[in-house]
N, C-alpha and C positions, 0 to 999 in steps of 0.2 A: 480612424487615420488610416483607411485604404483607399486609394485611388481607382479610377476604373480606365483600365486597359482594353485596348480593342485586340482581341486574339483573331478575328479573321473578317474580313470584308468580301464577303462572297456575292458576286455579280450574276443574276441567273439570265439565261438567252433572251436575247430581246424577242418582245412580242409584237409582230406589225402594229396589229390596232390598238386602240386607245385602252389602257385598263381603268375601268371604273373602279371597280374595289376586288378585295381578295379574300379568300376563308383558308382555313388551316384544316386537313384531315391529319391530325396529331399521330392516329395509329399507325397508316402508311408514311408518315413525313412526306406529305406533298400539300401542295400549295393551287388552290384554285384560282384562277382569275377571269373575272369576267368584264369581258372587253365590247367596242362598239359606242351603240347610240351616239352617231354622228353622220355624217353626208357620207363618207367612206363605208359605214358599215351600220344601217338603221336597225339593225336589229342585236339581240344581246348572243354573243359567242363566249363560249366558257372553254378555258384552256386550264390541262394540268401541266403542273410545274413540278418536276421530282426533283429528289436529293443530287442526282446523277447526271444532273442540268439537262435532262429530256425534256423537251416542251412538247405535249400532245394535246391533238383538237379532241374536245371531248362532245360538244353539242352546240347548237344555237336556236334561238326562238326570236322571230320576229313575229311585231304586231304593229299594223300602221298606225295606231292610237298612240305609238311612242312620240311620234312627230305630232306637234301642238297645234293649233291654228295659228300661233304668234310664230309659227316656224323654228322654236325651240325643241329640244328632244326632253326628251322622260327622262329622269336619273334613277341612277341605283341608291336607294336610301338604305337599306343595311343588305348584307350577304354572311349567309351564317352555315356552316357546315355540320349537320345533325349527325352523329357517329351510330345513332340507333339504327336510322332507316338508311345509312350510307346516301346521303342526297345532300343536295344543297337547298336551303330556300334563300329566296330572293326575294327581298321588298321594295317595289317599285313606288317613287314618288305618286305617279299617277293612280295609286291604289291596286294595282295588280301583286299578287304573292304566288310566286314562281317556284315549284318544286322539279328540281334537276337529279335525277337518279344516275349517281356513278357507277353503280354495279347493279345495273337493270337485270330482270329476268326475264328468259324469254317470251318476245310477245307482248313483256309491259313496256310502255311509253318511256323514251326519257324524261320529256318534260311534261308537267302538267301544271295548269295555270288552276292553283284552287280557288283562287275566286278574285272579286277587284272590292276593295273596299270604299266606300259612297263618301264621295268629297275629299279623295285622296288620301295619302298616306304622310305625315309632318316628319314625324320620326318613329322608328321601331328598334327594337333591339330584343335579343332572345335572354333569357336568363341563363347562368353559369353552368346549372345543370340540365340544359336544353329542354327542360319540360315545360315552358311559360312565353308566352310572346308577346310582348308588350308593345301598343302601337297607339299611337296620338294621330288621330284624324285631321283632316282638314276643318270640318265641324266641330273642334275642340271637346272631342269624345276620346277616353282613354279605354281602348280596348286591353284585356286580357285573356288570351285563348291559351288551349293545351295544344301541345304538340300534333293533336289530331285536329287541330282548328275548333275545336268545341268553346263557344264564349262562357269564360269564368265570371267576368264581371264588365261592365260598360257603365262609365261614369263620365258624366259632364262636368265640363271646367266651368265653375262660377265664378265671376268676379266678387260675389260677395264673398266668396271664403277667403278673400286678404283680410277681409275687417272684421269678421266673423267666425274664424276657423280658432287661430289662437292668437294668446296675446303674449309675447316673449318677455320676460322677465328677468334680467340679470341682477344679481345681489352685489355686485362687483366685485367678487373673489379674483385676488390678484393685481386688480388695478391699482393705479400708485394714489387713486383717492382715498382706498381704503386700508392704507399702509400708515402706520405710526412710525411719525420722523420727530419725534420727541413735542415735550409739553409746551414750549416756547414757541414752536411752530403755529402759526396763526394765518388762516386762511378764510375765506369767504366760506359760510356755513352754506352747501347744498346737499340735494340727495345723491349719496353715492351708488345709488343703483340704475341711477340714469348717466347716460355720458355728456360730456360736455357740448359735444356735437352730436346732433341726432341724424342721421342719412336718410334722405327723403326716396332713395332708388332711384335717382338720375341718371339717365342713360349715358354710354359711353360715347363719344365723337364716334369711334371706330368701332363701334358695336354692329356686328352683320347680321343681326336679327334672325339669328337661326335658332332652333329647337334643338335641344341635346337631351338625351336621354340615357342613363345608366343604370345598372342593377347593383346591389351590394353582392360581397362574395358566396356570401350563403345563399344567395337566392330569394330572401324573404323580405325584402323591399327594392322598389324601382322609383328611382327619381326621375326627375323630368325638369328642365331648365328651360323657361319661354317669357316673352314678353308678356305682363300680365296689365290687359286693359291699355296696351300701347303707351303706358307710362313708366314702369319699370318692371323690374327683372325678379322673378322668384323662382324658386325652387321646390317644385311640390314632391313631397314623397309618399307614394302609395305603398300598401301591404299587397303580398303576394295574391291576396282576395280581393284586390280593389279598391280598400278602404282608405280613403285620405288621411294620413298621419299627421304630418306636420307642413308648414309653409315657412320656409325661409324669411328671415327679416331683411328689411329692403337696406339694399347697399348702393351709394353711388357709384355708378362707372361699373356696377357689375356687368360681365361679358357672358358671351353664351356656352363658354366651355365648362364642361363636368365631365367627374370622374369620380367614381367612388372607390377609396382604397378598399382593396381586396378583402384586407383583414377587418375591415368593416368599421372604424374607427371615425374616419372622418370622410368628408366631401371635399373633394377640391375644386377650384375655380379661378379666373382671373379677375382682377378688377383693375380699372384705370383710375387713380387716386385724383380726387379735386381735392383732398384735404392737405397733403403731402407735398405738395409740388408736383414736378415733373417726374414721377415714376410709377412704373406697374407692379403690382403683388399678386402673387398666388395666396389667395385667402381657404379658408377650411371651414365648415361648416358640419356641426352634430347633426343626427338624424333629427333632431326634435325644432333644426333648422336656426339655433343661435351659432354665432359665428366662435369659434374654436381655433385661435392662432393666424399667422400669415407671414410671409417672409418677401422680401424684396427681389423684382427682378431686375434691379440696377440697370432697368432701361426705360427711356420717356414714356411718358403715359400714353400717347398716341402710338404707339408701337402696335403694328397689327399680328396677331396670332394667328396660327390655322389649326393649332390640334394641342390637347391636354391629356396625359394616359398613365395610369401606374403599371408597372409592371407587376406579374402574378404573387411575385413574393412581398409587394408593399416597399420594397428597397429602393425603387427608382423611380422618379416623377420626371416624364419629360415631357417639353414645352417646345412647340415647333412655332417657328418663323417663316415667313417665305424664304429665308436663306439658310436656316439650318435650325437644328435640333440640339435643345440644350438638354443637358442629362443632369437631373439633380438629387442630391442623397440627403440624407439628415441620421443626426448623430449628438446625444446630449444637447437636444433642442435648439440644433443649428444648423442652418441649410447650406450644404455646399453646392457650388456650381463645378462638377466633377469634368464633365467634358462640353465641346461644341461640336457639332457633326455637320459639316456644309450640307445643304442636298440645293437641289434644282429649285426652282420657283414654282413650279407646279406639284411639285412632290407633295405627298402623304405619307404618314407613318401609323404603325403600329404594333403591339407588341404580341410575341408568339404566345399561345394560351396555356403550355406548359413549361417552355421552357424560359425561364425567369431572365435569362440576360441576354435573350435572342430579340433583338429591334428588327424590324422590317420596315423599309422605305420604297415605295412606290410612285414611279413616275408614268407618264402617256406611255411608255414601252419597253420599261423592263422593271424588275424586282431585284432590291438590295437586300442582302442579309447582314448583319451588322452582329458578331457574337462578341459580346462583352462581358469582364471578367474582372472581381474584386482582386485587388493585391496590396500587399504593405509595401510601400515604396522604399524599403530597405536593402543593403546590401550586404555581401557575405565579408565583411572587413576582419583582417586580423589583426591580432594584438601588435602595437599599441594602438591602433587606430581603429577600433571599434567604436566609435563612437553610439552607436547606436541612432545614427542620423536620420531625420524622418523628415522629409517634406511634403508635407501635403497640401494639393490641389484646392484651391476656391476662388476659381473664377480668375479674376485679375490679383489676388494675391497668393502667394505661397506660404504656407505655415510652418517655420523650420524649427525642430526640436531635436537637440541632442539629447538620446535618455540618456546617456551616460552620466551627462552632468546634472540633469533636470526632468523630472518625471511629472509634467505638466501635463494634465488632462484636456482633450481636446472640449471645446472650439479652441481653448487656449493654444499658446505657443510661447516658446522661450523669445523669439522675433518672428516677425511678420513682412516680407517684401511686397511691397505697394508696385505692380508691373504694369508696364503700359499696353501690355497684351494679354490677353486670356491664357493661360497655361493649358496645353494640351497634355502635352508628356513630360515627365521628369527622370532623370537618372543620376547615378552617382557612381564617380569611378572608383575602382579598389578600394583604395586609400581612403575615402570619403573627403577627399581635400577638395575636389571640386563638383558642382551641382550643373548639371545640364537640364535647360528647360527648352522646352519647343512649342511652339503654335502652328506647327505645320507647315512654317516655310522657313521659317529661322529658327537656327539653335543658340541660345544665350547661354553664356557660359559665367558663373558665378565660382568665386574661391571662399572656401568655408577654412575659417582655422580656429580651434579650439578655444570656448568662450568667448567668440566676436561674431558681430552678424558677419551674414555672407556680403560679399563685397562683388561687384561687377567687374568682369575681365574684360569681355569682347561677344558678339552677335557673329553668326556666321549664317550666309545666305546660302539655303539647300534649295530653293523650290524650281532653281532650274533644271534641277536631275529629279524631283519628286512632284512636279506642278502636276502631272498627269495621272500620279497615282494615289493610291488610299494610304496614306502614311497612319502607322498603328503603333510601332515601338521603337524607343530609342536607348541606346544602353552607351554609355560612357564606358571607354576601354583604360584610358590612361589619361595623361597630362595631354596628349595632343591629339587623341583620335577617339572618334566614336562611331558607332552603327547606327543606321535607321534602317528599319524593316518596313516596307511598301508592298501593297497588294496592287496588282493592275486588273485590268478588266477580264483575265481571262483566270483570275483566282490564282494566281502563282506569285508567290514573296520574292521580290528583288532584294538584295541585301547590299547596301551601300555602306561602303567604308571611308571615312572623312578623315583629312587629316586638318587641323587647326593651324592655320598662316601663324607665324609670330608677327603679328600687327596688332597692336592696340589703339583704342580711342576707335571707335567709329562700326560701320557694318561693312565685313569682308564676304569675299566668296570663298565657302569652304572648298578645299582641294579634294578632287574625288579621286582615292587611289584604286577603288577596285568597285566593280558590280558583279555581283553574282546570283543567276537566276539558274535555280537545279530543276524547275517544272515542278515544284511542291509549295504547297501550302504550309508555310511557320506559324505556327501560333505561339510558340513559347522559345525564347532564347538565353544561355546561360554562358557565363566566362567564367575560365579559369585562368587566371592572371600568369601562373608558374609555367603552365604549357602556351601562353599566348594561342589559346584555342576560344573559337564559339563553339557551342554546342546547342544546336536547333533541333526542335522536336517539331513533327510535321501533324497535321491533322488528322491522320490515321495512325499515332501512335510511333513512328519512324524517328530516327535519332541521326544526325549528320554532324560530322565536325568539319571546322573551316577555320585552315590555318592562315591567322591575319599577317602573318608574313610574307607567306608563301602564296598566299591567296588560293589554296587547294582544300575543296570539300571531297570528303571522304564520308563512305558509308559508316556508322556505326557499328561494334560489333552484335549488337544485339537492340532490341525496340520494347515498346511498353505494350502488353497486350491490348490496351486501347489508350484512344487521346487522352491526355491529361492536360486538366484546365491551368494546375501550377507546376512549375518543373524547375528543377536546379542540377547541378553536377558539383559532387565535391572529390576530393583527389586523396585517396587513401596509400600510402605505400607505392607510388606509381601508378595505381590502379586509378579508373576513372568512374566512378559510381553514378548512373544517373537515378535520380529519386523524382518519383511524379504522383500528384495527388488528383483522382479525378474530380469530377463536379458530385460524383455519387457517394464520395469519402472513401474510395478504397486507394490505400497509399503502395504502391510499387516501389521496387529499387532493382532494377534492372527489369527482370521478368517476373520476380518472386512477390506476391502480393503479400505484403509483411504485415499489414492490420484492414480491417475496414473500420466505417464509422468514424473516420477521421476529419476532423473541423478544418485544422492547419498543422502545418509543419515547418521547421526551421532546422537547417545543418550547419555544423560547425567543424572546424579539422578534427574532432574526436567523437562527436556525436552527433544524433539525428532523433530532436526531439518534435513530439506530434501531441495534439490533442484531441480528445475523442469526444464524441456524444454521451457517453458515460461520464462525463465531467473529470478526465481524470488528464493527467500530463503526464506523458511516456517517453523515456528516454531508451534509446537503443545505442551500443557502442559499436562504432563502424568499422567494419572489418575487408580487407582486400577481396574476400569472397563472401560473398548474399549469403551462402548457405552456414554463415559462421555466425551470420547478425541473430541475435536471440531476443526475442520480444516476451517480456514480463507479463504475465499474466494480471487480471483485475484483481484479483486478491492480492496481488503485491502488495496493495495500499494499506490493507490490515496488517501484513508481515511486518511493514514500515520497510518494504524494499525501497532502496536508493533511487533506483531507476521508474520510479511512480511515486506520483502525489496527486493528491484530490485537488481541485481547483471549482472557481466559481462555474454554475452552468453557462455554457456556449461561450468560454473564455476561448480566444484565437492568440497565437503567438505574434508578436508584432516584429521582435527582434531578440537576439541572443550576443550576449557581449562576455565573451570571453575571460576578458584582464578583469571583469568586474564580477565573474562568476553567477552574473545575472539572467534573468528571464523576463521578459516584459510581456505582460498579456492584457488583451483589450478585451471586456467585456462587453456583452450585447448592448446594455445602455451607453456604453460609447466610454466610460471612464477606464484609466490605465491601471495596473498593479504590478510592480516591480517584485519579482522575488527571487531568493537564493536557494535553487534547489540543493540539497546536499549533495548530489552526484557532480555538480560542476565546482561546488566548494571545496569537495575532496579532493576532485581530479587539479583544481588550481593550487591546495595547499602540497598536494605529491610533486608538482612540477616544482615549486618553489623548494624541496626538499632536496630534489635530483641536483639542483645547482648549487645547493648548500645556502640557498637564501633562508635563514634560519630567522631573521628578523621580520621578513612579511608573513613567512608561514607561520609563525607565534600571531602576527596580528591576526589574520586570516583567521585561525582558529579562536583566537578571542572574542574577536568580533560577532563570529559566526556561532557561538557556542560549540564550537568540538572540542573533544577530549585531546587536551594539551599531550598525552601519552603518544598521540600519531607522529609528534616529533621524533621521537624516539623508535617507536615499535614499525615504523614504516621502511626503515633503513636504518638496524641498529650500528653495523658496522662503520656507516658512513656518521652516523653519530658520534661514536668513540673516536674516529679520524679526525673529528672538526670539532671536539667538545670546544676547545679553547676560542676557536672561532663562533662557538656558539654563545658563550659566556661575552664575549666584545661585541656579537651583535644586538644580542639582548642588552646588556650594557646596565639596565636599569635593575635596582635592587628590588622593587615592586613585581618587577616581570621575572626573576629568578625567583624569587619567594612563590608566586602564584604557579609556576613550572614545578616547583618540589612539590607543594600542596596536592598537585593535581594527580601525581603519580601514584601508581598501583600495578598489583603483581599481573592483571590482565591484560594481552595482549589486545589492544581495540583495533587493530587491522583485520583480526580473524574473527572478531565477535559483533563489535558497531559498526567498523567501516571496512568490510572486507570489500576487495577490490572487485566488482563484480565482471571486468572486462575480464578476469582470468580464470580459466575455466578449473585449472588445478593448481593447488598451491606447489610451490617450488619446494623439492625433495630436500635441498641442501639448507634451507631457511635455519638461521641459529635461533634458537631460544634460550633464555637466560632465567633458570630457575630463581635467582637472587636478584631481579632484575631492579627494582626500587633501591635497593642498599648498594648495588652497583652503580647506577646513576647518581646517585648520591654522592658517592664517594670519588667518582670520577669529577664530577663538577667543581666539586669541595677542593680536592687538590690543586684543581686549578685556580678557584679563589684565594686560596692559602697563599699560593705561588705569587699571586699578585702582590702582596702586602699591603692592600688598599682597604684603610680602615672602614670604607662605606661599604666594602662587602661583608663586615664583619656580620648583620643581621642574617645576611644571606647564607652565611657557615652556619650560623645557629639553625634556621631553618632545615638545612641540609641532615643534622642529627636528627631533628626532632620529629621531620617525616620519614626516618627509615622506619623497617618494620623489624621489630619493633622499634619504639622511638629509643634513640641515645640521650636519655632525659641528661643522664649522669656526665657525659662527656659535655653536651651543651653546657650545664652548671658550671663545671670546671673551670671552660673558658669564660663564663661570666665572672668566675671569682677572680680570675685573671685580670680581668679588664675592671673591677673593683680595684685590687689591688694598685693597678695603673691610674686610678681615680680619674678615669674617661670621663666627659660628660653624656655619654651616650648610653651608659648603664641602664638608665630609668625606661628609654625608648626600647631599647633591646629588651628588658624583661617585661615591659607591655605587650612587646610581641609575640615573645615566648608565651604569657599568658594567653593573649589570643589563639596561639596552635593548640596548645595543652592546656587538658582542666588545670585550673589553679592550687587546687588542692591536692592535686598531684604533684606538682612543682616545689609545692611548700613541703610536704611529705619526702620528697627526694632531696633537695635543700637540707633539710632535717638529717635526712640519711648521711652526707656528706659532712655531718656535725658542723656545719659553717653556719652559724646562727645570725650572722650579720647577711647574710645571702638570704636566709631564711624570712629575716625581717623585711625586706626589698620588697621580696615577691609577696608577702602579706599584707603589705602597704598597698598592691596592684590588686589585690584582691577585696572580695564583699566581708572580708572578717572582720569582727568587732575587734579595734585596738583595746577594750578593755580586756579581750579576752585574751588573745594573742601576746601581748605585751608580758604580763605578770607571765604567761606560761614560759616565754622564751627569757625570762628574768631569772626564772627557778632553773632552768639549765645553765645559764650564765654562772651561778652560786655554786655549781657543785666541781668537784675535780673532774677532771677531764675523763680519767676511766670511767667512775660513776654516771656523768654526765652522757658517755658513749653508751655505756649498759641502758641507761633510763632512756634514752631517744631509741636505741634498739626497740626496749620493751614498748614504747609509745607506737611505735611502727610495725610492732608485731614480728620483727626480725629475731625470733628468740633465739636462733641458733648465733647470729651474730651477737646478741644480749650474753649468751652463754661464754664466749669467746671472751669479751670483756670482762665477764663476772670473774671468770678464773684467774684475769690480771690482778683483783682487788684481794688484798692481804687479809688473809684469817676468815674469808667468806666462802668456807667449804660446806659448812651447814646450809648455808643460804643458798648455795649453789646445788646441792642436794635436794632441797624443797623444791627450786627452779625447775630441775628436770623432772621431779616427778610431776609438777603441775602442767608441763609443756611437752612432757612424754620425749624427751632428748637423751634417751637411756643413750642409744649409739653415737649421738655427737658427743657427749662425755666421754663414752667408752674412748673414742678416737685421741678427744684432748688429753686423758690420762694415761695414755699407752705405755708412756715411760714411768708412771708411778704406780707402783703393783698395788700396793696397799690401798689407796683410793679407788684404784680401777675396779679391785674385786667388791670393793663398799658399793660401787657404782652397779658392779656385776648382779650381786645380790638384791638391789632394788628392780634390777631389769627381770631376774627371775621370778620375783613376786607377781610382778605386772604381767609377764607371761602367764603365769600359772593362773592369774585371776581372768585371763581373758581368753581362755580356750586354746591356750598354747602349751599344754602341758610336757610334750615329748621334747620342747625346746628348754623350757623350766627346768625340767630333770636333769638334762647336759648340763646347763649352767650351775645348778646346786650340785651336782656331782664333781663340774671342774674347781668349785671353791670347797670342796670336802664336806659339805652338807648333805651325808649320807641319808638322816631322817627325812627330809625335804626331797631328796632325788627318790626314795623309794616310793614315798606317796604319790611324787609326781608320774613317775613310771607306771604304778599301778594305775594311775587316772588317764594315762594315756593308752593303757593297756599293751605296753611293752614289756611282755613277760621274760623274755630273754634277757635285756639289761638290768630289769629288776632283780630277776634270780640270780645273773653274776656279782651284783653289788653284796647280797646277803651271803653268798659264800666266804667273802672275805671281812664280813662285818660280825661284831658281837653278839647279836641277836641270836636268843633263844634257838632252839631246834622246834619248840612246840609254836612259835610266833612265825618261824619259816614256813611251818607246813599249813599254819591258818593263813597266811599272805599267799602262799601256793593254791589253797581249795580258793582264796577270791579270786585270783587272777584265772584259775578253770573255769571258775563260775562265768566271769566277765565273758570270756572266748566262746562261754556255751549260748551266752544271751547272745552273742554275736553271729550265732552258727558256725564260728571257727571249730569245728569239730575235730579237726587233725590235731591243732595246735593245744585244745584241751586235753586230747588224748596224750600227746607227750608229756602235757605237766604231770597228768595223773601216773604215768609210769616213770618221768626222773626223778620227780621230787615228792610224789603221794604215794609212789609204790601198791596203786590200785590197778592191777592189771585189768580185771572184769571190766571198770568202766572205760579205762583205754580201748580195749577190745571193741566195745559196745559205739565208739565215739569213733573210732577210725571205718567202723561199718557205716556209720550215719556218713561220715564223710566219704562214703565209697572208695576208701582207699582199704579194699579188700586184701591185697597182696600183704600189706604191713600189718593187718588184722591178723591173717594167720602167721604169719613171722613171731607176734608176739605171743599170740597162743602156743607156738611151738619152743619156746625159746627154755632153758634149762632150768629157769626160775619158777616156769609155770607151773602151775598143778595140772595133771593130766587131763584132771576132770574138767578143767576150763574149757578145752576144745570141744568136747560133748554138750556143755552146759551152757556158755556163752556163747561160743565164737558161731556153733551150727544154728542156734535160734535166730542170732543177729542178721546171718546172710539168709535164712529163710524168711526174716520178716522184710527184708528187702528184696526177696524176691516176691513176695506178695503184693507191695506197692508196687514193682515193677509191672506184674501181669495185670494189676488193676488199673495203671496207666496205660497199657497197650490196649484194653478192653475198652476204655474210654476214648481212646484216639479213634478206634474201628467206630464205635456208634457215632461218633460227633461228624466221622468222615460221611459215613451213609447218611446219616440224618442232612446234613448241609448241601451236599453234592447232589440228593434227590432234590431239594428245596428249590436249588439254584435253575434244575433242568425243568422244573414244572413253571419257573418263573420266567424264563427264558423261552418258553412254549407259549404262555399264556401271551406275552408281549409280541410275539409274532402274530400269535390270531389276532390280537386286538389291541393294537399300538395305543390307541386313543385311551381304551381303557386302563392300560397300565400307566400312561401320562396322568391321567387322572385319579390315580389311585384305587380305581374299582377292581381290585381283585378277589380279596376274601373280606376284609374288615372294614370297616367304617372309616375312613381318615378323618381327622381331626378337621372341624372346620375352619380354624383358623389358618391353616395353611396355605401359602402361597408360595405359585411355582415360577413367581415372576423372580429374575435375577436381582442380585442385590444392586446392581451396578448397571441394570439397563431398563429403560422406560418399553413397556410393549403396549402394541397396540391387541385389538381382541383377537382372540385366536382359538386353536381347540385347547391352548394350553391354560384357559382363563376360568376354570371352571369355579375356583376360591376367589377370584379379581375380579368378577364381572365389575363390579362396583366401583373401581378404580381404574379398568382398562383403559376407559374411552379418555381420560383425563392424562393419560400416559403418566401417572405416579411412580416414583421410585422408592423402593421401601429398602433404605442404607442404613439402617438404625442399628448401633450396638446391641440393644436388647433384643431387637429381630435374629443377628446374628447369631446372639447366645441360644436363643430358643431354638434356633435350627439345627444348631453342632450338638443342643442334648438331643433333640428327634434322632438326627444323625447317630448319636453314640447308642441309643436305644436299638436302634432297627427293627421298630415295630413290624410285626408281620402283616402284611398287606397293604405296606406305604411302598415310596417310592424309594426309600432309605433301606428297604429290606436286603436286595443282592448285593448293596454293597457293603450292608455289614456282615452279609453270610460270607462274601469273597474276601476280607477283611481278617473274620475268623479264622478261615482254612489259612491264609498266610500267617497267623499267628500260631498255628497249629504246627507247622511246617518245620518253624521256628524253634518251636519246644521239641518237636521231633529229632531234630539237627542237635539241639545242646545234650539230647539225652543218649546219643552214640555213643559217645565215650565210655559214659556211664554204665549202659549198658553191655558192654565189651567185656568190660573188666568185672562187671557181675557174673559173668557168663564163665569167663575164666576160673572163678571162685569156686562157683558151682560144682564146676568139673573136678578142682581140686579136691573138692570137700564131698565128693562121691554122689552128689546130687544130679545123674545123669539124666533122670527124665525132666527135672523140671529146667535144666539148661537147656535141653530140646524143645520144651514147650517155649521158652520165652525167645531164644532163638528164632523159633517159626514165626510167631507173634509179632516180635518187632520187626522182623524181614519183611512180614506179610502188609506191614504197615506201609513201609519204606516201598514197596512193589505196589499198593493200592496207589499212594501220591504220586509215584511218578506216571503211572498209565491211567490214572483217571481224574485226579485234581488236578494235574497242571495242564492238560489239554483243556480243562472248564476255565480253568484260571487266566489261560493264555486268550480267551476271546474277549473283545473289547468289553469293558464292563458298564451296563446301564445305572447310570448314577442320576442323581438329581439335576445334575447341570446337562445331561443328556436328553433330560425330560424338557430343557428349555431353552433346547435348540444349540447346544455347547457339543464340540467333538467329543466322542467317545475315549475315556483313557483307557488304555492297554495297561494291566498291572504290569510292575516288576515282579517277575518270578525265582526266587531263590533257588540256586543249581541243588539239586537232591542226587548224590551219590549213590550207587548199590550199596547194601550194607555187607561189610566185610565180616563171614561167618567163620566160626571155627570147623574146620573141616573135619575134626573127630565127631561131631554132631551131625545128627540126621535130620 
């Protein structure tokens, strides 16, 4: 859907001599022109024409043989610049091959005649890679030579080839004769492989008799178009080795023109049709010589043509006549006439070999360069006039499609304007209400109204002002003004501002308001209606602004780094941002390179959208400051970032329609696709919410599958302020139900639909913890206040959509509706069954004890009436209290059932069984708190339950509270609560022997739990066994209390010596042994750690592989359980799996690894970690013994064991000192663990704080 526009019409300086041919030096951007071969200049003179318009004389060559005997002059057959040798090769019709050095070495001749081809040269052509020269001689011989002019092949053209070489057979694919048109259609049977009319190859009346030669783009084949045996034209195709590959089938009216599409698919030629009346065609051939399509040129068959050529991108086919050059493009198998360029009668043309959009026209005296570019014919219309109007030029037809209303793929269109002229330029005014057309002489204005065909308004003659100029751009400004840009012969662009006279029906002379010539060549123009300013970009990237009211030109504050092929401007917060895209795919905003590899772009008032060669459509939020504009990375597609999405390969943006929230893309093959990017849809929804248009916002969310929570989350405060308006706008019950059903606690504006234009969240943003319920209640209150029965269903929905659903409240409303005998009960219940599980509804209805409601719900379910009807009838036959109890039991609401069972007279025994069955003791106690007798009965059951379930302490208290002493004593014994148990015994009638027996049992229980102190008190207080009490006090390290007991008045004097001193001595022995163990463990483990670290320092590889002393198990892998590793020095045991990067993350391997770590086997990578952890545990044991040791020291001193006390103090203090001075520094070093062996960071262990030991000062 793109049109061809002229960006620049550059006229190079005039050359005095007649130009014969030109060649291009693509490296230095130089054109070489061969002139002469006439009476004024009998030789060949070569000039170089540079981009800066400098023409330099290069050399000349003269030969008397150039003037033939008949008085005519020899001609240049082919001229080619050869980049490898920096020389120009000129082939003459007379047979000379001349080489001209453009950068000759000192002493090297500039001109060298390589040789002469016998019989002259009819046609010649260099291959695209400049390696092979093909020549057709006058003796009907094809020569293929290398660039050193060595002959590759020499082939004679034989007339017998036409009949003997190949027989073309077409099976008729695609022809109408092979198509099925219904079994009732009868036609004369004939061979579908043969056409109805077989061409004989008749020559055209306007055939020029010339021979043309061309190469395929890859240089593999060369084609020659010549008249064979004077009877017909044929295209011969030869391989690069000179082997004849094919000859084309005969075509009546086939002319001499030939051009091989650079992509290699077809050969193009021209045919003057004999069959279809007065018309000429472009016909295509495959390499095998078969026809492959055609299109009509729309001109009579006797039209004279002068040239045919593809551009190097295979996108434009140029066909010239003596008056003009027609440029044709194709898409979706349709050919469009995009532009007709008038030329002088003796002019010729050619394409630049590298710049695909540069067309060169050569006349006798000068060279012109016409720079073309494709552009989509749309304008930046703002809502509500963003119709996406696209007028596509096709010769004398204009294909108009408003993409807002119809996505019709080209070559079709919504409407076609058949015009009496060929359209060259087309433009739309900013509101898309007017279509301006130009044929370079007049401007025709058409009125467009939505959903109607454009109608002609008027035509305005502009030729009086632009007749001597090259018109290249037309731009509609508003309803009465338009701009024309035209280049003069000095390559400067003049800007014409015209006013349309208010005269209708007829041709009028446009009113010229202003002509501006800045002395620059402007290649692009953009218009901002709000500012009434034009912005023009020159061919070097400079930007100028032009005020259409004051006719004032100003230099813009910035330029592009280089000229851009596509250019626009956008107004953001009073700042004008120029946006440009170069032909190499570099997208600039002002001077900032925004992205590379860009295929197309489009701007709206909020976004800059562009497609890339990685098949991604990206959006950029436009900001007043260019540096604030952020381009999302390509990985955003995988993250589902709203600013980018994947598109089809090669897709380009045709237009964007903000009001429709749509982007129209055109694929390389020509078809259109309308998409609705999430970022545009969200932006549209946000705008609608900003103006409180919730109805439209809801429809947008519903249409484009946006979460309806967006309506609230985007602006909660606005929602609550406009709840009533929200209800009125939605209006429909199904819309409200859908809104309720979509609510969820999540804030979708922070999770799914975060606004990427905001760099940080607002700090004062209100959050709602109970969002769903708050919204439901707010909307429900409005619905209830309206007192409209049609909203009853929505009110029910609001209850059911709360979290958790308020099913009971909804059912209560349904019950009221049943009582009012409303006809909508069934539909509402059916709706409820859709929202909530019907079984849950049935249970809740039973929970209301409303059997009628339960029956209605059951009727909407899949339940079997043979089951639920008797079930409900059974309840119906019971009295109300019993019914409620049984319903509660069915629903497993046992506490409610207990309440109703209490109300049934004479059912206490049943209640007790019910309490025991369902363990409702606490609830029963609460129910009977005012009935002491029944409460105690239940408390006894509860106490038995507690005792049986391991809660003897609570059971004992319960038994004691109801006076069940024996049970309480047993429970206290089970719980080990000796104080409570003995306190009961003091006031019971139990005998003393029994009391002592119970006390002895309690003491033994304490000893089993190693509660030596409590056992000692029982022996003293209740068993009068002082010896056992003292022994147990010492075992419990309560030495002071043991000494006190030994020195009481009741104690036997011998107890101190016979019991206390041995017990303290035994404690001293155990402590001394422990100190010795500490010292030996510290010594052994610290030395081993130092050895391990020294070996690791000497041989890190050996340590990591476990080669210290012992053999490490061969099933040990040092590969991390969460990382796949490549082969490294840590893969001694994983070589078989390293190359496959296999991860070993199984529970079995983890358990095995932990077992190895716990054992800490000597010589493994786990040993050091095991030793460090062992020392940490030792430190903890020492710290736990600090207080016990101090108490023992005091007891030893009090008992006269001075020597033992001194020894113990020295030993324990020495352990503390060793730990502080030796062990702590060792443990402070980062630990070499299994994880460090596989590359993770070493871990510094946490060392407990070790304080100095507080010694007894009286000890040495």
